[in-house]
BAKOL-475705 format. One record per atom (N, C-alpha, C): x, y, z. Coordinates in steps of 0.05 Angstrom, whole numbers, plus 5000, padded with zeros to 4 digits. Atoms other than C-alpha are relative to their C-alpha. Example, Ala and Ser with C-alpha at 12.3 -4.5 7.8 and 13.67 -1.06 7.14 Angstrom:
BEGIN
501849765000;524649105156;501850245000;498449764999;527349795143;498550225014;
END
This chain:
BEGIN
498850024974;494552234653;501249725004;498750264994;499451684673;499349925028;500550114973;497151254731;502349825007;497650134991;503451034766;499349865026;500650154976;502450474817;502649945015;497750044983;507250424875;499449775019;500450224982;508049784914;502649905011;497750124988;512849384956;499249855024;500650164976;512948875011;500450165025;499849874974;512549055084;503050065006;497349934991;518649435110;501950094978;498249935023;521349625041;500550304998;499849715002;520350375050;498050134981;502049915019;514150455007;498750275008;501349764990;510850985051;501950244997;498049795003;517251405052;500250084971;499849955028;517751334977;497650144989;502449865009;510551544967;500150305007;499749724992;512152185006;501950144981;498149885019;517952304957;498550074974;501649945024;513052264899;498350255005;501749774993;508452764934;501850255000;498149774999;514553224945;500750094972;499549935028;515553204869;497550124987;502449885011;508553484860;497949804989;501950195010;505052834842;497849955021;502150074981;498252724874;500349705006;499650274991;498752084915;497549905016;502250134986;493051624938;501149765015;499050224984;495051174995;497749825009;502150204992;490750545003;500149965030;499750044971;493550465074;498650235015;501249774987;491551175093;496950004998;502950025003;484551065065;498949795018;500950214981;483850425105;499950115028;500149884974;485650805168;497650185003;502349824999;480251325152;497449835001;502450175001;475150785136;499649855026;500350144974;476650415201;498950185022;501149814981;474651045238;497450124989;502449895012;468751175192;498149794990;502250175011;464150805144;500549705001;499550294998;467650125149;499549895028;500150104972;467250085225;497549845006;502450164993;459949865231;499849754984;500050245016;460749375174;501949795011;498150194988;466849065206;499049905027;501150094974;463549045274;497849794996;502150205006;457648665243;501349734993;498750255009;462448155212;501849885021;498150094979;467348125270;499450145026;500949864975;463748305335;502350045020;498149924979;467748655389;502850074989;497549905011;473148915342;500050304996;500249715003;470649635343;499750115029;500049874974;471950075404;499550304996;500749715003;468650765409;499850084971;500449935028;466850745335;502449964982;497550045016;473950575312;500949715001;499150285001;476449895289;502649985017;497650064985;481549625339;501749814982;498550155019;486849395290;501449755012;498850234987;490248935340;498049775003;502150214996;483748565356;499249884973;500850105026;481848525283;502249824988;497850155010;488748285263;500149725013;500050264986;488447735316;497849824989;502350165010;481747505286;500549904971;499850075028;483947485213;502749894991;497350065010;491447375209;500449714993;499650285006;491246615212;497549864990;502650115009;484246515184;499450114972;500449915028;484046565107;497050084994;502849935006;476346565106;499250265013;500649754986;475947125157;501350234985;498649805016;481147515117;498550074975;501549955024;477047435054;497550165006;502449854992;470847685091;500750295005;499149734995;474648295114;500650154974;499349875026;477448435044;497550064984;502549955015;470348375015;498650255011;501149754988;468348945062;501750244992;498249775002;474449395056;500850074971;499049955027;476949314984;498150174982;501749835016;470749594949;499950295009;500049724990;470750204995;502650154992;497449885008;478150334981;499950064970;500149975030;476950244906;498350254993;501749775005;471250764908;501650265006;498449764994;475951264942;502250054979;497949985021;481351114891;498950124974;501249905024;476651244833;499450305003;500549724995;474551904864;502650174999;497449875001;481852094873;501050044971;499149985028;483551934800;498350204984;501749815014;477552324775;500750295008;499249744991;479652924817;502650084987;497449955013;486752874789;499650074971;500649945028;483952864718;498850284998;501349735001;479653474733;502050225004;497949804996;485953844756;502149984977;498150035022;489453624691;502749905009;497450124991;494853244729;501149824977;498850175020;499752904682;500849735011;499150244987;501552384733;498549985027;501250054974;497752074792;501149735010;498850244988;500651564840;498049865019;501650174982;496750994872;501949835016;498350154982;500350714932;498449775010;501650244995;497650004937;501849775010;498250214989;501249514984;499749734986;500550275012;497948884955;499250034971;500649945028;497949124883;499649754983;500150245017;499448464849;498249795013;501550204986;496148034902;497050044996;502949955003;489348374891;499350054971;500649965028;489948444815;499750304992;500349725005;490049204821;502050104979;498049915020;496049234774;498850044972;501349965026;491149204716;499050284996;500949725002;489249924732;502350204997;497649835001;496350184724;501150034972;498649965025;499950494666;503049925003;497350084994;506750384699;500149925030;499950104972;508950034763;502850055011;497649964985;514250234814;500049805023;499650184978;516749704862;502250115018;498049914980;520249934926;501149755012;498750244990;525349434950;502350085019;497749974983;530949345000;501049715005;499050274993;535448765020;498449875022;501650144980;531948235062;500850065029;499249954972;536148375124;499150285008;500949734994;534349125120;497049995005;502950034997;526948945111;499449895027;500550144974;527048475171;500650185023;499249824978;530648975216;497950235003;502049784999;525649535197;497449905012;502650094991;519449105208;500149915029;499950094973;521748785273;500450225021;499749774982;523149475303;497350135005;502649884996;515749645297;498749905026;501450084975;511549635361;498149774995;501950235002;507848975371;500749804979;499350195021;511448625314;501649775011;498550244991;513947915324;500949864975;499150175023;517647415280;497649854988;502350155010;511247005275;498150184984;501749825014;507147605254;501250084973;498649935025;512347805202;499849774980;500150235018;512447105173;497249974989;502850025009;504747095169;499550214978;500449785020;504847765132;501449944974;498550065024;510347555084;498849774985;501250235013;506646905069;497750094982;502249905016;500847325042;500950184977;499049815021;505347774999;501649854979;498450115022;508347614932;503050055007;497149964995;515947504938;501150254986;498849755011;520048134927;501249964973;498750045026;523947844869;497949984977;502150025020;517447684833;498850284994;501149735004;514848394844;502050164983;498049855015;521448684818;499949924971;500150095027;520848254756;497650114984;502449905013;513948554741;500050315000;499949704998;516149284754;500950134974;498949825021;517249834703;502350155012;497949854987;521450204754;500549875028;499450104974;525049994818;501450225016;498749824981;526850434878;501149835022;498750164979;531850104924;500750185023;499549834977;531450424992;502349905017;497650114986;537149985017;502550154993;497749845008;541850454981;500050285013;500249744986;539851035026;497850174988;502349845008;534351555022;500750204978;499349815021;538152044978;500049864973;500150155025;539051514924;497149944992;502950055006;531651344930;498750254990;501249745009;529852084923;500850064971;499149955027;534052134860;498649814980;501450205017;530751504832;497150104995;502749905002;523851804846;499950244981;499949765018;525752464811;500249914971;499650105027;528052074750;497449864990;502550135007;521551664749;497950204993;502049785005;517152284754;500650144974;499349875025;521052614698;499349834975;500650185023;520352004652;497049974996;502950045003;512951914667;498650264989;501249755010;511352654655;500750044970;499249975028;514952594588;498449814982;501550205016;510452014565;497650134987;
END
């Protein structure tokens, strides 16, 4: 089975691209989706213990937690030490299930793939990209997003050009979604042929 890792900086269209892989029949594991589930489940009490008053009615309040960790590298490391092992366990279970189903290709959607060293678990890497002005427009249109918040997020992410240099495949969503869909189809075809 080929483990294809999908990554891209904020606002590049990675989530939309991961849906395209799923539409092509590839099982997709989204680290972001798992984090959302964990924040409403087993991670919530652990996060509350480390960051009091960030859990409301058993669910992590992402705004409150973000305010506590965004500009504090030590706090962010504490949060990652709680969340990353839980996400990794879910990822391993996903891959095992894909192997049991004899899948020829499995996709891991990991936003901070290079930043966390998770690229060592990939057979091939897809980087989703878009021009900087498209990225900025997409991100700043999100509720609650500010220029300062965007800059803080980008400062924690590897630059797009460096990600692209490390990719086996690139999907440019700045060329429109139909072009991205065709790129995904070609990548799936190539990976299944390996």
